[in-house]
C-alpha angles and dihedrals in degrees: 000000000000092000090051092054092048092048091049092049092049091048092051093048091050091049092049091048091049093049092049092048092048092047092052093047093048091047092051093047093048092051092049093047092046092053092048094049090046091054091046092050090050093051093046093048091052097043099039100040115121130207142098121301111178102176119008108037113165092206117035091210091065098062103124123193094348126137122201 
């Protein structure tokens, strides 16, 4: 019966370690992915925005409906 208790305790400790390790890895990956998609969304929103800029256009190709 003593071997069974020790095996059960070792199994539980391994499971807890595995769960903690997996949680940390998933948390790190989700933070990294969230930051990358946030940066991508920011760049796309700046570069793909449409509208009229009459004076201070950052990109000359994005001047919409302006006449100079």
